[in-house]
N, C-alpha and C positions, 0 to 999 in steps of 0.2 A: 401101667398103673404105678402110682407113687405111694410111698409109705412115709409116715412121720414117726421118727424114733425119739423118745424123750427119756433122759436119764432120771430115774426116780429114786435110786438108792446109791449110796456112796460105794465106790469100788475099793475103799480102804479095807485091807485084810484079805483081799482076793489076789489071785496070781497076777504076775506082771504081764502075762499073755493077754489076760482080760483087760488090763489097763491099756495095752497097745491097741486092742481091738476097738475099745471105746474112743481112743484118740483118732484112729483111722475113720471111725464113723463121724467124727467131728463133734464129739460130746466131751465137754470139759467139766463144768460144774453141775451139781445136782439141779435139775430143772431145765437144763439146756436141751434144745431140740435141733434136729436136722432132718431134712427131707431128702430122700433117695429114691432112685428107680427100684422097682420090684424085680431085682435080678437074683440069680442063684447065689452069686458071691456075697451080696449084701444080706440076703436071707440067712446064709451060713454064719456070717458075722453076728447078726442079731440073735440067732439061735445059741451061739456060744455065750452070750451075756444076757439071756432072756430073763434071768432072775434080777437084773439090775435096771432093766428098761421096760417101757411100755411102748406098744406099737399100735398105730391107727392107720387105716387105709384112707387115702384121700381120693375124692372123686375127680375124674378127669375133666 
């Protein structure tokens, strides 16, 4: 299954580690989106920045 991750809040004022996680997910500006596989690594990254992003599951 795939998930779509969208950056909904600016990471300004949050830790550099969270900035790096967002970059690794492919999210730059607010409103940008990226589609990823539903893997434990990606879910861990999303969980770390859950307060900054929205996640929706995509049908196969």
